[in-house]
N, C-alpha and C positions, 0 to 999 in steps of 0.2 A: 194280321193283312197280305202288308208288305209278301209274304213269305204267298200265303193262298193265293194271290194271282200270279207269281210268276209259276208255282204249280200249276196253275191252271191252262199261263201259256203253254210252256213247257209239254206237259201232254197234248193241247192239241195242237202242237209245232212238229208232225210227223215228215219223216220222209217222206214225199209222196212215193206212190209204186207205179212206176214208169210201164205204160202198155207194151201188148209185148213186139208190135213193129218198131217201140222205139229202146227197146233192152239191144244192150252189146251183143253185136252176134261171138256165135264162139269165135276161137281159133277154129279160121280157114289152115285149108290143108292143100298145096298145089304142088305139082308132080314136075321136077325138071327132068330134061334129058341129058345123065352125066357124059361129059364125053374125053376126050383124051384118056392121059394114063392114069390111070386113078385105082382105085382099091377093087371100085365095083368096072364092071364088066359093061365093055360099050353097049348104048342100044337099052341099060338099067335103070327104072325109073327108081331118081331118088324123091325123097316127101322130107319138104320144108315148110314147117311150121313157123308161121307168120301169128304174135299173140297183139293181142288188144289190150290199154290199159282202162280199169275201173275209173268209175268220172271218182271224182273226191265227194265222197259223200257227206265223209266225216268233218268235215271244212265246212261244207254248206252245214248244216245240222249248228256248229258251233255259231257260225254269225247267225242266223237266224235268233236262233238263243240269245247271244249276246246285247241286239239288238232288241230284240222285247224285254229282255232286262232293263235297258236303259230306258226305255219310253212307258215301264211301270214306274221307273222310280221316279222320274220326272211330273209326271202322274201327278202319284203321293204327296211329291213337294208341295206342288201344286192346291191341291185337295188342301194340305197340311195351314197352309199358307191363308186360304179362302177360311177357313173352319178356325184362326186364330185370329185373322179380320172381323170375324159375327161373332165372335166370345167378345172383341173390345164393346163392339158397340155395343151390346148388349148389356154391356156393364158400363158405359154410357148414358145409357136412358134405363137403367135402376138408381146409377146416382144420381138423376136429375128428378125422377121420382121420392126416391130417400132427403132428398134436400128441399123439395119442395114439402115435404112431410117431418120437418124439422130437425130431423136425425144427421149434421151437417160432418160427423165425424164419419161415419159410414160412407156415405156420398163423397165426399173428399177418396178416401180410401177406393172406392168406383172408378170416379174421373181418375186417378193417381194411376190405373187399374188398364184404362182404357184408350191413356193420352194419343201415342201413337193414329190411332181412329179420329180424330178428334174434328179432322181438318178445317173445314171452317169455324167451326165453333169452339176452338182454339179459346181465343180473346177471352169471349164470357164463360169457358171453363177455369179458364188459369185465373183469374177474379177472383173466382170464387173460392180458390183453393188458397191463394197467398194470402186475402183479406181471412179468409179463415183460419189460418197457419197463426198468423200475429195476435189477432184475436187468441188465441190461447198463450201467446208467450212463445215459440216455435219458431222464432227468428231464423234462424240457421236457415229451419228447412224450408221457409218462405224463401228465402235469399235465392236458395238451389234454383227453386223454383221462375226469382225472378227472372234471374240467370237464361234457364233456358227460353223466357221469351224476348228474352234481350237477343241471347245468340239466334233469334229466328223471329228476330225483327216485328215479334206481335205489337200492333197497338191496342195494347189493352187499356180500358178504363177507369185506370186504379181511383177508385174514393179514399180509400184510409191513407193518413198522411204518410205514414212508416216508408206505405210503397213507395208509393209518391219521390217520397228521400232516395229509399236505396235502388230503384230503378233510374234517376237521377244520377246516383254516381256510380252504378255499374253501365250506363253510357258513357258515362265522362270518361272511364278504362277503356273500354273495350274500344274508341275512339285517338286515346293517348296509346293502347296499343298497336290499333291497326298502322297508327303514324309511325309508330317508331320501328314496326315491319315492315314499312315502304323506303324511310331512309338508312336501313342495315346495308341494304346492295350495295346503293350510293355511296357512302362512308364507303365501305368494302372495297371499293370503284378509288374512291377519291388514294386509299391508305398503298395500293398498292402500287398506285400510280404515284403516291410519297415514295414509297419505298420505290421504286427504279426510276429516280429521276438525279439531275447532277444537275448538282450546285456552284455556284460562284465559291468565292473564297470564305465570301464574307457570309453569302448567305450560308451557308455551309456553318459558319462560327458562332453569326446567330441562332442558329437550327438547334445547336446541341449544347452550348456551354450553358453548366446548373442546373445541366438535365441528368437523372437518375438513370441507372443503367438500364431497367424497365422502360424510363418513358425512349432511351437512346432504340433501345433493342423493336419499341413501337413503331419510335419515326422510318428505322432507315433498319430491322433487318437485325439479321443475325454476320456481325464480320466476318472477313475472311478470314483474320487472323488476329490472337491476344496475345501478353505478354502479360506478365505481372516479376515484382520485385520492389522492395525497399519502400517496400506501401506506396506505391503507385502500382495503373491498372492501366492498357494500354489497347484499345481497341483500333484494327487495321480498316479501314471500309475504300478497295478501290476501284479505281475508273469513275468515283462520284462525284468530285470536284475537278471543279476548273480554272487555269489562271484569265482575269477576263481582261489583263495587256495584250497578252500575245491569242491568247483564243483554244490554251489548249489542252487538254485534260492531263488534269494531274496523276504519276501513277499511283499515288497514297494517301490519304484524310488522314493522321493517327488520333486518334482522340485517347485524350490523356484525364484519366480520375482518378480523383485524390478526396477521398473522406467520403464516397458513396456517389462527388458528382462530380459532371465535365470542369476540368480545370480550364484546361487548355486545348488548340487541335494545329497540331505539324503537318504543312502538305509537302509531300515529294513529287518534282518533278519526274518527267518522262528523262 
């Protein structure tokens, strides 16, 4: 169908024939009197031809064809969307007819087929789908549809006890997930501030002593330098501490690990 529409349009989009008075005139010749010391004798007329540029007919035709093709494709997309929605509505109507006739399995299949076009009827249809799946023992499929209802914040009047229990559990999980997502930026901001913070010597010592390597990395980030030897490991954090007596920044705070945990901190002044 799309191909036929395009061919009909391209056939009708012919380049218009210009009327005689609008057609470009042929090259005009003008006579110029040659003078001076040229090859022609003085007074001998010389013919100069002035060319006219032809209009860009091919480009115009190409532009019209492309514009028409875009319009045809957009029209086909709209038609396809409307046809798909019509089929979904027909499936929903068929599902209601089958449900009333007692053919619940076939009705649920039709409801699932036309779900996206259900609109304001979604709560009632979802109730039928979920409770029918639970009555058939299909708990996994029922939970999938319950999740759709919770995600879309649908107020579904469930009556089946298992449906009520599952929807309550899903709502709690969604609330906990939303709360965690809300807290993540705040926690990241606090951690970033902590990694760039400056501590007094006592604060720094209390912060790291007894911590593992990963815990120190989480709190302070990567050290500027590391050293190893004789069962010990040293991490250097520069400019992260200050002497509370003089309020001057230390050049380095050397964190000492023993048996995988911080055992001591040495401060080096500037």
